[in-house]
C-alpha positions, 0 to 999 in steps of 0.5 A: 113386461117380464124383462122389465120386472126382472130388471127392477128386482136386480136394481133393488138388490144392487141398492140393498147390497151397499147398505149391508156392506156399510153396516158391516164396516160400522160394526164395532165387533169387526173394528175391534183389535183381535190381537189385543183381545187374545187371552193373557194366558194364550199370549204368554204361554203359546206366543211369547213363551215360544220365541227363541230370544227374550229380546224378541218377546220384548219387541212384540210390544209394537204389535199391541200396547197391551202386550208391552206389559205381558213379556215380564210374565213369560216363564222362559228367559233366553239371552245370547251374546258372543264376542269371539275376537275379544274386541269392543268390550263396550258391546259386551258390557252393554249386553250384561247391563241389558240382561241385568236390567231386564231381570230387574224388571221381571223379578216383581212379576215372576214367581217361577221359571220354566227355562233360563238360558244364558249364552255369552262370552266374558272377560272380566270380574265385572261380568263374573259378578253378573253371571253369579247374580243371574244364576241366583235370580234363576234359582230364586225363581225355582227354575226347572231347566237351566242352560248356561253356555259361557266362553272365557276370553280371559284366562285370568278370570274364570267362572266358578259355580260354587253357590249352595243354591245351585248344588242343593236344588230340588227344582232342576229337571234339566241342566246344560252347563258349558264352560263352567268350573265346578267347586261344590263345598259339600254333597250335590243334591239334585233330587228331580234332575232327569237330564244332565249335559256338561260341555267344555269342563274339567271333571274328575271321578270324585265330582262325577260320582258326587253328581250321580249320587245326588241325582236319583232320577237322572236318566240321560248323561251327556259329556261334551268335550270334557276332560280330566277324568280317567274312568266313568263309573256309572252304577246308578240304575236310573241312568239309561242313556250315556253320550260321550261327545268328544274328549279334549281340552285347551292346548295348555292342558294337554297333559290332562287328556293324553290317556286312557278312558274306561267306561263302567256302566252296567245299567245303561241301555243306550251309548253314543260315542261321537266327535273328536276323541283326543285319547290314547285308548277308550275301553268298555268294561261293563256295558252288559245292559246295552241294547243300542249303541252308536259309533261316530267318532274320530280318534285324533292325534297329538296337537299338530297331527289331526288324526291318529295312525290308522292302525290305532284307529282300527284297534280301538274300533275293533275292541269297541265292536267286540265289546258291543257284539251283544247289542241289538242295534249299532249305528256306525258313522262315516269315520268309523266306517272307513276304519271298519272297511280296512279291518274287514280287508285284513280279515276281521269278521264282523259279529254276525249277530250284530245288526248295523243300522244307518251305515254311511258309505265312504265318499269315493273321492276320499283316498283314505276311504279306499285305502286298506293298506297298513302303510303308516306313511299315509297316516298323516293325511289331513285332507279328509273332507268327509263330515260326520253326520249322526243326526239320527242319534236316538240316544241324545238328550231330550233337549238336544233339539234346543241345543241344535237350534239355540243360536249364539249371536255375534256382533253388537249387542242390543238394548233388551229393555223397553223403558 
């Protein structure tokens, strides 16, 4: 009898279970679209605003009809197109028109921009006019972080920054400017700028002084593959970090780069010198406040000769080390490390009070790394397979993570705007 009773109870439970399942399936709360129910602020700031390209934000409209109308509210705009071979102008034109149309759709909704990034090649007057228009759009929206990365495919037309709304702006906090020519008509005023990075640009001492004097809050200055200046005179007490990442120019401007660079920066705390230096000499005049320094550069030779003679490499490194003997931490990259090996083999005494971190050992297969001789006949070696790795550089800009991850797309451009 007990067995029969147990079976009857189990049968009743089995009959009740499907009813509960049916009730859950029919519950309207469970049927509701959870994506569409997310708050607008969460979607805009935490999802769409974190995407690496505006076209990806636009495409999220496929997830929910409600999202189709949210992307114009995102205060971060990112556009990227690169055509290295100067072919298929139609694709470049399509990219420019797509960006222009996208900004037109955003304008009624955006009152303030946190970040505006454009990375593109250009090759004509039409595109130059659009670049100007886009920058005015960003400044009209009080953009805080402006990243421009332009590559000129046509030397007849070059992009020149000269608008007063750019050079007199109290909203900028971060500027990263690549491939631009600067032509301010008066003093530069960037009252709230904290980070300035310039790449592939021709600078002179007067322009650099104008930028520094108009940026009282500037903390980090990064110059990457720039040229035209002979002296970096950084006397501002606010600038604490200086990154000199290469010094070079285009081949037709070689006369502007074969010279001596002097750095006078008595208040900076961190200095990084890296990448290819197309220089005869680099001198540190006053860097008395430095606590950290990094040397990860290659002293290159003239065009057609990828490296300077070993004796020149060693002399430059020796002078830099002696001028940096007061710092607490010194990081040395592999190219400088090889020159240091040769110096020590010749009797150079490395300052005993200097603490060296992250020294990378030379690769044994590289004949240059183990050659301590003063034989100039071997200076023309161009088969150096070592690549410089300085990923632990603490003196880089706070926005360096952006610069590492920001990708420049190649190939056909895509339509960005959803009609």
